[in-house]
N, C-alpha and C positions, 0 to 999 in steps of 0.2 A: 504494500500500500504506500502511496506517495506521502511524503512528509507534508505538514500543514502548509497549504498554499504553494508547495513546491518551491518556496522562496529561498534564494541564496542566503546563507548565514543563519537560517533558522534550523535548529537541530531537531531531529526526530525525537519522539518521547523516549525511546530506548537510549538514544545518545545522551539526552538530557539526564536521564536517570543514572546512567553510569558515570557521568561527569560530576554530579553532586553527591552520589552514593557509590563510589567505586568498589565498595565491598559487596555489591549485589551479585547474586548468583542468577544469571539470566538463562533459564531453561527454555525448551520449546513452549511450555505452558505460559511462562512469563512473557515470552516474545509475542504470543497471541494475545494475551491479556493486555499488554501495553499497546498493541496495535489497535485494539478496541478503544482503550482509553484515549489514544491519540485522535482517533476519529471523532470521539466525543468532544475533546478539547478544541478541535478545529471547527466544530459546529455542524458536523455531518450527521450527528445523532442528537435528537432533542430529548428523548425519554428513554433511559437505559436502566435495565435491571440486571444485576450480575450476582449470582450466588456462588460462593467459593468456600471450600472447607476451611476449618480453623488451621492456623499456623501455615498458611500458604502464601503470605505476602499480600493479602487482600487490601489491608488498610495502608500499607506502605505505598502501594500503587495508586489507589483511588483517593485516599484521604490525606496523604502527605505530599507525594510527588505531583499528583494531578493539579491541585489548586495552585501550587507554585508555578507549574508549567503554564497554566491558563493565564495567570497574572503576567507572566512574561510575554505571552502572545498578545494579550489585551490588558494593559494597565488600568483601563477604565472598568474592568469587570467587577461586579459586586457578587461575591461568593459567600455562601453560608455553609458551614459544616455543622451537622447535627448528629448527636449520638445519644445513648441511653442516659448519660449524665453530663452535666455541665463540666465536671472535672475532666472527663475523658475528652470531650470536645475541645476544651482549652488546651489539653495536652497536644492534640493534633495541631491546633493553631500555633503553638509555640514551636513545634517541629518545622512547620512551614516557614515561620519567621526566621529560623536559623538558616534555612536554605536561602531565603531571600537576601540575607546579608552576607552570604559567603562569596569568596572571590570567584569561585567557579561559576556561580550564578551571574555575577556582574559581567563576566566575560561573555556570556551568552545573551543576557537581557539587560544591558546597561541602563535602559530607561526606567526599569522597575526597581525602585528603591523605597525603603521605609525609614522611619524616624530612628536616629541613633542617639541615645542619651536624651538630651533636651533639644536636639536640633534635627530638622528645623522646627521652630516653635509653632504651635497651632495645630499640629497633627497628632492624631490619637495612636497610641501603641500600648495596648494592654494584652493580657493573655487571652482575652475574649474578643478583641477587636483591634485591627491594625489597618491604617490607611496608606495608600500608595502616594508618595510625594509627587506633587505636580499633576496628579490625575484624579479621576473620580472613583477609582477602584478601591476596594476594601475587602477584608476577610473577616467574617464574623463567625463565632462559634456559639452554639446553644445546645443545652441539654433537652431531652424529650420533655415536653410540657413547658419549656421555657418560652419567654416572650420575644418577639421581634417587632415590637410596635414601631411604626414609622419607617421601617427599613424596606426598601425595594430590593429584591434579590434577582440577579440575572441567572444564577446557577446555584442549585441546592445539591449538596452531597450528603446523603443520608447513610450513615455507617452504623449498623447494628443498633437498632432502637430498642432491643431487648437485652438485658444484662445476662440472663441465663435461662435455663429451662423453666425454672420456677416462675419467672415473670412471663415467659411466653405461654405457659400453660394456664395462666390466669385470665379468664374472660374479662375481668375488670381492667387489667393492664392493657390487654389487646384493644378493648373498646376505648380506653383513654388515649392510647397511641393513635388510633384511627381518628379520634376527635381532634387531637392536636394536629395531625397531618392535614386534615381538611380545613380546620379553622385558622391555622397559623401558616403552614407551608404554602398551601394553595392560595391563600389570600395575599401573600407577598409576591406572587408571580404576575408577570405581564405577558403580552403576546409572544415574545421571543424568549422567555425564560426557559431554562433547561433543568432537568432533574436526572440524578443518577442515584440509584438505590443499590448499595453493596451490602449484602447480608450473608451470614451463615444462617441457614434455615433452621427453625425450631418447631414450627407448628403449621398446620394446613391453613389456618386463618391468621397468620402473621401478616405484616403489611404487604409483603410480596403476594401472598395468597389472596388477600382481599383485593389488591389492585388488579390482579389477573382475572379475578371473578367478576369485576365490575367494569373494566375498561378493555378496549381492544389491545391485543398484543401479538407479536410475531416472534417465534422461536428462531434464534439466529443459528444457522448451520454453516454459513460462509460469510466472508467479509463483503461479498457482493450483495448480501441482504441489506446492507446499509443504504444502498442506492434505491432499494425498492420499498423501504418502510414508509408508511404514511405519516403525516405530521402528528396525528392524534394517536398513533400506535406506540406502545412500548416495545422496545427491542429487548428480548429476554435471552440471557446466556446463563447456562448452568454448567459449571465444571465439576464433574464427579471425581471424588478422590480415587476410586477404583472404577475404571471404565466399564460400564454395564450397558449403556445404550449403543446402538450401531455407530460405527465410525463415521465421521463427517469431515468435510474439508477443514472446518474450524478446529475440530478435535479428532485427528486421525488415529488416535491410539488404538491398539488392539484390545480386545475384550480382556478385562482383568488387569490391565496395566495401570500402575500408579500414576497420579498426576505429577508428583514431584518426588520421585523415588529416592533421590539423594537425601531428602529431608524426612519423608514419610514413606517408608518402604511398604511393599505388598504385605510382608509378614507383620509389620506393626499395625497396618490398617486392618488386617484380618483379625488380629488379636483384639482390637478395639471393637470390631463388629461382634465378636463373640461375647463381649461384655454386655452389650445391649443392642440387639439388631434393630429395634425400632428407632432408637435415638441415632444410631449410626446412619440409618437410611435418611434421616432428616438432616443432620449436621454435616455429614461427609458426602452424601450422595445428592443432597438437594431435593429429596422426595419425602417431605414430612407426612406423617400419618398420626392422627389422633388415636390414642389407645381406645377411646370410647367407640370409635368407628371400626374397630378390628373385628373380623369374623371369628378368628380362632384365638388370637393373642397368645398368651403363654398358658393356655388351658390344656395343652397336651400332657397326659400323664406318662411317666417313664417307667421302665422296668429294668431290673438288674439281671435276672436269669429268665430264660425261656421256660414255659410250663412243661411239665412232664407229658401230659396227655395232649398231644398234637394230632389233630384230625386232618389238617390240610397244610400242604407246602406248595405255595403258588406264587405267581407274580402277575402284575398288571402293567402294561406298557402303552403309553400314548406317544406316538411319534410327533416330531415337530411339524407345526402347520406352515410356518414361514421361516425366513432366515434368522429372525431375531428370537424365535421361540426355542424352547428347550425340549429335548426328548426326555421323558420321565418314565423310568421303569422301576417299579417298587416290588421287591421280594418280601414275602410275609408268610407267617404261619397263623393258624387259627386253632384255638383250644376247644375243649369240650363245651365251654360256656359261650362260645361264639365271639370271644375277645380276639382281636386282630393284633398281632405283634409284628411290627416292621423290622425286618432283619437286615436288609441292605437296599441301597438306592443307587441308580445311575441317573444323574441329572446333568445333562450336557448339551452344548450347542455345537459339538463337533460333527463332522460329516457322518452319514449313515454307515459308510464302510468301516469307520472306527467304532461307532457306538454299537454296531452289530456284535463285534467281538467283546466289547465291554459287558454287554448284557449277557451274552452267552457264558462268559467267565463267571458272572454273578450267579447264573443258574447252577453252575457246577459247584461253586463255593457254598451256596445255600441249600444245595440238594433240592432244588425246585423241581416238582413233579408235573405241575400244570401251569402253563403260561397263557395268559389272555392278552391279545394284541388288537388294539383298535385298527380297523382296516382303512380308516380315513387317511387321506394325505400320504399315500405310499406305504401305509402300514401292512398291506397284504404282502408286498415284496419283502418288507422287513421281517415279517413272520416266517416266510419261506426260508430266508437266510438264517434265522435263528434255529429253525428245525434242522437245517443242515449242519450248523455249527454246534448244536447241543442236542444230539440224538437221544439222550436219556430223558429229555423233557418233552412232554406232550404239548405242542403249541397249537393254539387255535385262534383264528381271527374272527372278528365280528364288526358289524357296522354300528357306530354310535350315532343315533339320530336325535337323541334328547337335547333340549336347549341347555347349553352349557351353564348359563347364569342361573337358570331355575334349578338345575341339578345340584350345583355347588351350594346355593343358598338353602335349599330345602333339606339337604342332607348334613348341614354343618353340625347340628346338635348330635346327630348319630355318629359323625366322625369323632367328635370329642369324647363321646361316651364309649365307643367301641374300639378305638385305636390306641395302642401303646407304642411309644417310641423308646428306643434303647437309651440308657443313661449316657449323657454326653453326645447326643445326636447333633447338637449344634457344632461340635468339632468334627464329626464324621462327614457331614454333608452341609457345609455352611450356607451355600446358596439355596438349597432346598429348604433348610430351616428358615432362612431369612424371608423367602417368598411366602412361606406359610404363616409365620407369626406376624408379618406385616400386611397380610391380605385383608383388604377392606370390604365392608358390606356393600359399599357403593361400587358396583361392578366396573363401571367405566373408569373409575379412578385407579384401577390396577394396571400396571404395565405388564405383569406376567401372571398368568393364571394356570400355568402348566402343572405346578405342584399340587394346587388345590383340585384341579380337574382330575388328575390321575388318582389322588388319594380318595376323592369322591367315587371314582370308578371302582376302587377296591371295596369300599363300603357297600356300594350298590351290588357288586357281585356277591359278596359274602353275607350281607344282611338283607338287602331289599329283594334280591333274587329268591332267597329262601322263603320270602313272604309272597312270592309269585307275582312280582310286578316288574314291568318295564324293560325286559331284555328280548332282543330279537334272536332268531335262530342263529346258532354259531356254526362255523364250518371247520371241520378238522382237516389238518394237513396230513 
């Protein structure tokens, strides 16, 4: 992307950042992040939402370097920084001021200067407000629910308006935050004012969630989207700590790759996910889920030892519908009381030629005698391959014609009542675990339903079928 105005002598945002903060580690993620911030600084983006995981340089880029760069480009700009507390907002302001008075900054933007000591007299310089000497520009900092009476603002930078999970989970705090945003931030804006919201996500109904629910937005997948966004649209960017969505031009990482591996490795992030999958999905992946809206949550019961009286050793397999979907194959046993014990899982987005062998190996390890494979979306061919690779398992395929949403929702209570997971299953199958415990009742809000769909299929097969409902004729191979 071209630098601002493509003017001689004006540094790019990345060049500027390295000049004033030479200690920065510029990774591919930061290069992309800074390109987006530069487009915003140059006026190519009017309304920008960026969600970034903790400890990934979010505030350094957007709340420290960005306002300094913008004041260099336009010393008449009136910029406001807002955060959850006035103390934190003032801290950002002081950091910007230190950049403004540095020799490196003066070499790039000699016209943008601030009061030094008592000179020049008549100009304001406090930890909450500083004016640009000889121009109309200023930098103001304010805490959430603070006042901006009389101040016209050209650019708002909103950085983490919630202190922690406790605040974000409070309906009162969220309502107050929204009230402050609409009554203070929006009332200080004019026709050409701009906004940037940089958050770590905490809750579905935080400021980002509310804005996206009430105003038009466009998810950014390429820098070219900047040219197509409408004036009233928010441009939304979410950087996942562990890549889980399909690769894009903006974020071409492979699935499972860390955003900043030198600082937050895959192993470290996986350990954090194991501590609390719901919170990890919000804070680190940018996909918050309220626990009240979860279908299963942490309601699964665990077992240590398998029962003695096993009447069934079987598996249920649902092949992937599309490229972003997971193949889910669940091995299980059933005891005399009809309780289902999950013994192994293959949950993968790898090609079928690989997952065929993974599932066949699982059959051998779990002594699976009967395997059920949905014939939808290539399942019939997958079933034939399994029968060839696992001759000791009886494989049959069937067509699943039931409505997926209705099946999952109507069987959810039976799933929790009938299914037992092995102790430590969150370590054995972390993605399978995460997609189940974060699965939401609001069907369209789920990005992945493969785990819930296959587990529902197991319960339908072993519980519902015994009651004589809902299964079409199966075909044996």
